[in-house]
C-alpha positions in Angstrom: 67.0 26.1 -73.3 68.3 26.5 -76.9 65.5 26.9 -79.6 64.8 23.9 -81.5 61.8 22.0 -82.9 59.5 24.6 -81.7 55.8 24.1 -82.8 52.7 25.8 -81.8 51.2 24.0 -78.7 47.7 23.4 -77.9 47.7 21.2 -75.0 50.0 19.4 -72.3 49.7 15.9 -71.0 49.5 15.4 -67.2 50.8 12.1 -66.4 49.7 12.2 -63.0 50.4 9.3 -60.3 49.7 6.0 -62.1 49.7 4.8 -65.7 47.9 1.6 -64.3 44.1 1.4 -65.1 43.6 -0.7 -62.1 44.8 1.9 -59.8 42.6 4.8 -61.3 39.3 3.9 -59.4 41.4 4.0 -56.1 42.9 7.2 -56.9 39.5 8.8 -58.0 37.9 7.8 -54.9 40.6 8.8 -52.7 41.1 12.4 -54.1 37.2 12.7 -54.4 36.8 12.0 -50.7 39.7 14.4 -49.8 38.3 17.2 -52.0 34.8 16.9 -50.5 36.0 16.9 -47.0 38.2 19.9 -47.6 35.5 22.1 -49.2 33.0 21.1 -46.8 35.2 21.6 -43.8 36.2 25.0 -44.8 33.0 26.0 -45.8 31.5 25.0 -42.3 34.1 27.1 -40.8 33.2 30.0 -42.9 29.5 29.8 -42.1 30.2 29.2 -38.4 32.2 32.4 -38.2 29.8 34.4 -40.4 26.7 33.3 -38.5 28.0 33.9 -34.8 28.5 37.6 -33.8 30.9 36.5 -31.0 33.3 35.2 -33.9 33.5 38.7 -35.4 36.9 39.4 -34.4 40.3 39.9 -36.2 41.4 36.5 -35.7 38.5 34.7 -36.9 38.1 37.2 -39.9 41.4 36.1 -41.1 40.4 32.4 -40.6 37.5 32.6 -42.7 39.6 34.2 -45.5 42.3 31.3 -44.9 39.4 28.9 -45.4 38.1 30.4 -48.6 41.7 30.5 -49.9 41.9 26.7 -49.0 38.9 25.8 -50.9 40.0 27.8 -54.0 43.7 26.3 -53.8 42.5 22.8 -53.7 39.9 23.5 -56.6 42.6 24.7 -58.9 44.1 21.1 -59.2 41.8 18.2 -57.8 38.6 18.7 -60.2 40.8 18.5 -63.3 42.6 15.5 -62.1 39.3 13.8 -61.2 37.8 14.7 -64.7 41.1 13.3 -66.3 40.9 10.0 -64.3 37.2 9.4 -65.1 37.6 10.4 -68.7 40.8 8.2 -69.1 42.4 11.4 -70.4 45.5 13.2 -69.3 45.3 16.2 -71.5 44.9 19.7 -70.4 44.6 22.7 -73.0 47.3 25.2 -73.0 44.9 27.9 -71.9 43.8 25.7 -69.2 47.4 24.9 -67.9 48.3 28.6 -67.9 44.8 29.5 -66.0 45.5 26.6 -63.6 49.1 28.0 -63.0 47.7 31.3 -62.3 45.2 30.4 -60.0 47.5 28.0 -58.1 50.0 30.8 -57.5 47.3 33.2 -56.5 45.8 31.0 -53.7 49.2 29.6 -52.7 50.4 33.0 -52.2 47.2 34.0 -50.3 47.8 31.0 -47.9 51.3 32.3 -47.2 50.2 36.0 -46.6 47.2 35.0 -44.5 49.3 32.6 -42.1 51.8 35.6 -41.7 49.1 38.3 -40.9 47.5 35.6 -38.5 51.0 35.3 -36.6 50.9 39.3 -36.5 47.6 39.1 -34.9 48.4 36.6 -32.3 51.6 38.7 -31.6 49.8 41.7 -31.0 47.2 39.7 -28.7 49.6 38.1 -26.6 52.5 40.8 -26.6 50.3 44.0 -26.5 46.8 43.0 -25.2 45.8 46.4 -23.7 46.4 48.0 -27.4 44.9 45.1 -29.5 41.6 46.6 -30.1 43.4 49.9 -31.2 46.0 48.2 -33.4 44.0 45.4 -34.9 41.1 47.7 -35.8 38.8 47.0 -39.0 40.5 49.4 -41.3 43.9 47.6 -40.6 42.4 44.2 -41.1 40.8 44.8 -44.4 44.0 46.5 -45.4 46.2 43.4 -44.6 43.6 41.2 -46.7 43.6 43.7 -49.7 47.5 43.7 -49.5 47.7 40.1 -49.5 45.4 39.8 -52.5 47.5 42.5 -54.4 50.8 40.7 -53.8 49.2 37.4 -54.8 47.6 38.6 -58.0 50.2 40.6 -59.1 53.1 38.1 -59.1 50.7 35.5 -60.3 49.6 37.9 -63.3 53.3 38.8 -64.0 54.5 35.0 -64.0 51.6 34.1 -66.3 52.1 36.8 -69.0 55.9 35.7 -68.8 54.6 32.1 -69.4 52.8 33.3 -72.6 55.7 34.7 -74.2 57.5 31.1 -74.3 57.6 28.9 -77.0 57.6 25.2 -76.4 59.4 22.2 -77.9 57.7 19.0 -79.2 57.8 17.4 -75.8 54.7 18.5 -73.9 54.5 15.9 -71.1 54.4 17.2 -67.4 55.0 14.4 -65.0 52.7 15.7 -62.3 48.9 15.8 -61.5 48.9 19.5 -62.3 50.5 22.2 -64.3 53.4 22.6 -62.1 55.3 25.9 -63.0 59.1 24.6 -62.6 58.2 21.4 -65.0 56.6 23.7 -67.6 59.5 26.1 -67.7 61.9 23.0 -68.5 59.7 22.2 -71.6 60.2 25.7 -73.0 62.7 26.0 -76.1 63.0 29.8 -75.7 65.1 31.8 -72.9 63.6 31.2 -69.6 66.0 33.4 -67.6 63.4 36.4 -66.8 61.1 33.6 -65.4 63.5 32.0 -63.2 64.8 35.3 -61.8 61.1 36.1 -61.0 60.6 32.6 -59.3 63.7 33.3 -57.1 62.6 36.8 -56.2 59.3 35.7 -55.2 60.5 32.6 -53.2 62.0 35.3 -51.2 59.2 37.5 -51.0 56.6 34.9 -50.5 58.8 32.3 -48.7 61.7 33.7 -46.7 60.2 37.0 -45.7 56.5 35.5 -44.4 58.4 32.8 -42.7 60.9 35.2 -40.9 57.8 37.3 -39.9 56.1 34.2 -38.4 59.2 33.1 -36.7 59.9 36.5 -35.2 56.3 36.7 -34.0 56.5 33.2 -32.2 59.8 34.1 -30.7 58.3 37.2 -29.0 54.9 35.3 -28.2 56.9 32.5 -26.6 59.1 35.2 -24.6 55.8 36.8 -23.4 54.1 33.6 -22.4 57.3 32.5 -20.2 57.0 35.8 -18.2 53.4 35.0 -17.3 53.9 34.0 -13.5 50.8 31.5 -13.3 50.8 28.1 -15.2 47.1 28.6 -16.0 47.8 32.1 -17.6 50.5 30.5 -19.4 48.1 27.9 -20.7 45.5 30.3 -21.6 47.9 32.3 -23.7 49.2 29.6 -25.3 46.0 28.0 -26.3 45.1 31.2 -28.2 47.7 30.4 -30.7 48.3 26.8 -30.5 45.9 26.1 -33.6 47.6 28.6 -35.6 51.0 27.3 -34.9 50.0 23.8 -35.7 48.8 25.1 -39.2 51.8 27.1 -39.9 53.9 24.2 -39.1 52.1 21.8 -41.2 52.1 24.2 -44.1 55.7 25.1 -44.2 56.8 21.6 -43.5 54.9 20.3 -46.5 55.9 23.1 -48.6 59.6 22.8 -47.8 59.1 19.1 -48.7 57.9 20.0 -52.1 60.7 22.3 -52.7 63.5 20.4 -51.2 62.6 17.1 -53.4 65.1 16.6 -56.0 62.7 15.9 -58.7 59.0 17.0 -58.5 57.8 14.1 -60.6 59.3 11.5 -58.5 57.1 9.5 -56.1 58.3 11.6 -53.1 57.9 14.8 -54.9 54.3 13.8 -55.8 53.5 12.9 -52.1 54.9 16.1 -50.9 52.8 18.1 -53.5 49.7 16.1 -52.3 50.4 16.9 -48.6 51.0 20.6 -49.6 48.0 21.1 -51.9 45.3 18.8 -50.7 46.1 17.3 -47.1 47.0 20.7 -45.5 44.0 22.6 -46.5 41.9 19.4 -45.6 43.3 19.3 -42.0 43.2 23.0 -41.2 39.5 23.1 -40.2 39.9 20.0 -38.1 42.9 21.7 -36.4 40.9 24.8 -35.7 37.7 23.0 -34.7 39.4 20.7 -32.4 41.5 23.2 -30.5 38.8 26.1 -30.4 35.8 26.0 -28.2 34.3 28.9 -29.8 34.5 27.4 -33.2 33.2 24.2 -31.8 30.1 25.9 -30.5 29.6 27.8 -33.7 29.8 24.6 -35.9 27.3 22.8 -33.7 24.9 25.8 -34.2 25.6 25.6 -38.0 25.1 21.8 -38.0 22.1 21.9 -35.8 20.4 24.3 -38.2 21.3 22.3 -41.3 19.7 19.2 -39.6 16.8 21.1 -38.5 16.0 22.3 -42.1 16.4 18.9 -43.4 
């Protein structure tokens, strides 16, 4: 964008979903409910896994990290939106906007990396079951988590620092319920070429590459399952990865909906963003608990202890 009408910026305005004051209580109640369900659901998954020694395996280790990332991912956007609705204010400070972008990219990247790591874990478990304990050892699991954090933190830090060098025009309005990177870049008066180059590079790194890894893993998994002679054996093998497959499908379909929507500020773009940032993290605990007997038993123990204490 060509320089012009540049000024020192102190805040952005987040327009959100509706300008109608009658809709605000409904939106507040809806998003507060989804936020509470997301936090409690994922928190119970973490508590169930940490409290049950039988669940101290690579698959559940990665799942607990995914639940933590989902709690943080949702917490980067919804609380600020709820505060704005309650206070009838649409502003977010410049520093707050950059901070929100940073953590949104960190935990969004973590979700992508963790789902890819979990697909690899299922690939090894089904295609190389005899070598699974050797390959998926504790050191490799920790290394995979640390690599996921490193990739997410590094990209988010670089993109945030590049945002800080930009100057903005007099129009500071973001037609979204959070500080969306692409929309913020369109408001800049200074050159954003480097920012967009980094966005496209990371779209490949954190989008295409992980998706290709997940796709390759499941092609090999399906091929191995089809070679199992008994129907009961096929069912047991598929049941170990069905929950992850459902979560991956939901994550990538909603993410694809966000990036394929022609206008992120349109009603469809908003709905796609809500599905990606709120609904998917909210549904993940239900998908894993409904499809997994071990998680069900562990959750019953956690809930039983909670009720007993009360």
